[in-house]
N, C-alpha and C positions, 0 to 999 in steps of 0.2 A: 323769681325762681326759674332757673334755666331748665332746658329739656331733660338733661340727665338727672337733675334733682327731682323733677316732677315724676319721672319714671321710677326712681328709687322710692319716693314717698308712696306712690300707688302700690308698688310691690310690697313694701313694708307693712302697709295697712290693708293688704288683701282687697283692694278696691277695683281690681281688674274685672271687666265684663267681657273678657275674651270668651269666644264660644267654647274653648277648651276648659274653661273654669267649671268643673263638675259641681262644685258647691253651689254655684248659681243656677245651673241648668237641671240638676237632678230632680227638682220638684216640678218642672214644667210638664214633662211627659205624663207623670201620674195625675196631675191636675187635669190635663186634657182628656186623659182616659176616663177619669171619674165624671167629667162633664159630659162626655159622649154617652157614657153608661146611664147617667141620670136622664139625659134627653131621650135616649132609646127606650128607657123604661116608661117614661111619661107618655111618649108617642104611642108605644105599643099598648099600654094599659088604657089610656084615655081615648086616643084617636082611633085605635083599631078595635080593641076588645069591647069597650063600652059603646062608642059612637056607632061603629060599623056592625059588629057581630051581635052585641046585646040589644041595641036599639033598632037599627035599620033592618037587620036580618031576623030579629026576634029569636035568635038562638041563645037564650039566656043561660042554659046549662053549659054550652060550649064556651061562652064568654067568661063565665065565672071560673070554669075549670082552667082556662088559659091564664087568667089573672092569678089564681092561687098557685098554679104550677110555676109560672114565671117569677112570681114574687118570692116563692120559697127558694128558687134557684139563685136569685139575686141576693137574698139574705145569706144563703149558704156560701156564695162566692165572697161576700163581704167578711164573713166570719173566718174563712180560710185565709184571706188576705191579711186580716188582723193577726192570725196565728203565725203566718209567715214572718211578719214584722217583729212580733213579740218574741217568738222562739229564736229567730235568727239562724244563721247558717252553721253555728257551732264554732267553738274556739279550741284549737289544738293546745293541750296542756304544755307547759314549758318543759322541754326535755334537755337535761344537761349534756355536755359533750360526752361522746363515748371514749372509753379508755383504750387508746390505740398506742402500742409500743413501737417506737422506731428502733430502740436499742434497749439493752437490759437496764440502763441507768434510769429510764423512764418509770420503772417500777417503783421508784422512791418518790415520785411526784405526788403531792397531796391535793392537787386540784380536784374540786368537786366534779364527779363524773359517775356514769353508770356503765355496767357491762353492756356491750353492744348485742343486738338481737342476732338471730341466725342469718338474716338477710336484710340488707338495707342499701339504698342508693348512696353512692359515694363519688369522690373524685378519683383521679388516676392513682393516688397513693393510698386509697382505702379510707380516707377520712370522710365522715358523713356530710351531707349537704347542710349548710348552716344558714340560718336567717339572721342577718345582722341587726334587723329592726326589733325582733322579738328576743334576740340573744338565746336562741334555742335551735336544737337540731330540727330540720324539716323532715318529718316522717313521710312515708309513702302517700302520695296523692294530696299532700298539703301544699297550699300556695298562699303566699302573703298577699293580702288585699289592702290596697292603699285606701279603700273606702272605709274599712273597719279598723285598720291599723294593727291587725294581727293575722296570724296564719289560720286559714280555713281548712278543716279536714274535708276531703273529697270536694274540693272547690269545683263548681260548675261554671257559673258566670255571674256577672252583675246584671240584674234585670232592671232596665230603665223604666219599664211600665209599672213595676211594683215598688221601685225605689229601694231595693235592698239586694244584698248578695245572696246567692243561692248556694248552699253547701250541704253537708251531710244531714244536719238536723232538720232543715226545712225543704229538702229536695222532694220528698214524697208529697208534702203539702203543695208544693209548686205544681206537681203533676196532677194532683186532685183539682187544683185551681184551673188548670188547662182543660181537664175533662168536663167539669161542670160549666165552665165558660163556653166551651164548644157546644154543649147541649143547649144552653140558654140562647146563644146567638143563633143556633140552628132553628130552634122553635120560633124565635122572633122573625128570622129571615123567611123561612118557608111559609109560615102563616100569613105574613104580610104580602108575599108574592101572590098567594092564592087569592087573598081578599082584593088586592090591587087589580089583578087581572079580571076579577068578577065585576068590579065597579068601573073599570076603565071603559068597558063597552057602553056603559050608561052615562059616560061623561060626568060621573059623580064620584070623583076621587080626591082625596086630601093630599096636598103637597107633602105633608109630614110622612105619609106612607112611602113616597118616593125616597125621602131622605133616609128612613130607617131600612129600606131595602138595600140601599148602598152601604150604609154604616154597618148594619148587621151582617150583610154579605161579606164585607171585608173582614169583620171580626171573626166570623165563622171560619173562613178559609185560612186566616192567619193563625188562630188558635189550633185548628185542626192540623195544619201543616207543622206547627211547632210541636204539638203533642206527638204527631206521627214520627217526626225526626228523633225526638228523645226516646220514644219506645223502640224505634228501629236500632239506635245505637246501644241501648241497654241490652236488647236481645242479641245483638251482633257480638258484643264482647264486654258488656257491663261498662261501657265507656261513658264519659261525661263530655260536655261541650268543649272544655279546654283540651281534652285528649284528641278530639276530632279536629279542632282548629290547629293543633300542633302537628297534624299529619296531612295537611292540605296538599303539599307538593312532595315530589320524590326526594328533593333535597332535604326537606324537613323530616321525612320518614327515615332517611339514611343517617340522620344525626346520631352521634355516639352518646351512649349512656353507660356509665360505669356502675357495676353492682358488686358488692362484697357479700360473699356467701360462705357459710360454715359447712364443711364436708365432714360428716360424722364418722365416715369410714376411714378417711385419711387423717382425721384429727387436725386439720389445718383450715385456715381461713384464706380464701382466694379472692382476688379482684379480677372480674371479667369485663369484657367489652361487648356490648350488644347495640343494636340499632334501636331507634325510638319506636319503630314499628313492632319489633320484638318485645320491647318494654311494655307496649300497650296491651299485650296479651297476658300480662301478669294478673289482670283483674277478672278475667273470664272464669265464671264459676263452673263451666263445663256443659251447661244446657240452658235453654231459653228460660225454663221455669225457675231454675236456681238463680239466674241473673235477675229476673223480675222479683223474686223473693228477697234478694239482697237489697233491692231498692225499696220495695214496698214493705211487706210483712211476711213472716214465715207462713201465715195462714191466709189463703186467698180471699176468705170472706171479709178480711179486714182491709183489703186493698183500696176499696172505694169509700172507706170511712175516713173523713178528713181529720184524723187525730194521729199525732206522732206517739207511738207506743214504745219507742226505743228510749232507753236511758243511756246517755252517752258519757256520763260523768265517770272519770277514772279516779284513781287514788292520788291524793296529794302528798303521800308519804315520800320523802326524799330518798328513801332507801329501797323502794320497790323497783321491780324490774320494769322494762319498757312496756310490756303487754299490760300489766296491772295499772301502770301509770296512765295509759291511753284509754283503757276501758273499751267501749264500742268503737272508738276512733282507731283502734288497731286494725289495719287492713289485712285481709287474708289473701295469700298468694296462691295462684294456680299450681297444684302439685306437679302437673305434667311439665310445666316450665322449669320448676326446680330440678326435676330429673334431667331435662335437656341440658341445663347449665352444668350439672354434675358430670354429664357425659363429655362436655367440652373440657372440663378439668382433667378427666381421664386421658383425653387425647392431647393434653398439654396446651390447649388453647386458652391460656389465661395470661394476665399482665404480670402479677406478682402475688406473693403471699403476705399476710398481715398477722401480727401477733396482737392479741387483745386481752384485756383483763378477764379472768375466769376461764379462758380457753384451756389452760394447762390442767385444770381440775375436771374437765369434762370426760 
């Protein structure tokens, strides 16, 4: 078998162990993470709480309280992780093409389609963004994930640590995971440092304490930083990781995005050109609290309860409008941005007009 034949055989049978082969690597980081978590839990409970605090220091109440608190946190983190995997990021319902007329003859076309919404992302001609893999219109904030094989509503990122995609349905749970992980690592790290410093002077310290100081410290600052960055971008403009990554440089921020919007006063549909930075302002709910409520829950008492109370299922009826079809996956747009775009139309700052099904009867 020559070199080219060998390469073809390996590609056809998916036997490549290239570092870019995600199917091979995606389980490695979660396994390492679970291993470190188990080791830290064992070292903290057995070596610190039982051996040092409970036995040597004779502080039985403190040792038991730390074991119970840390054990409950680890159990809670495990349950949240399980929910994140089972619930998944969500799946955008399949959306047929919008009925856009280029000329009057298109009105006789019988292709399955639905009436377009008042506003949607499009190309320069007014046609909506299309996912060739899902054979569906890509609605606002949906992105196709090659890990799941379908479009994810409010896609955030693929989490290598949890081995899953984070999207609308499990984003709140992901933040809950970071909150309770930060608390657990913080308790582990701070308690171990205090105990280590106490027994270091007596030359009676366990090497496991040094290990968990390092591991728990790295875990604490990593989860705290990650949680802080997510909360910051939520409060800043209800942004997700993919939104922030898409605006890293000025060149990326100045990229052109086309939007098709219906003007109820002029009774026409217009295609406008905006920058990606302006496009990112679409999702801002107008205040910090509203942005947080959009991610967590309408009631702040439910923010820290690791349960997804939202039902994101839309209608499967082929004749329903887009909003009913999407259900809770239907993204709300900032009204101030809509008004700014209509002002651009009044000033003549638009690309073209578009005729669509249903517009003549509005």
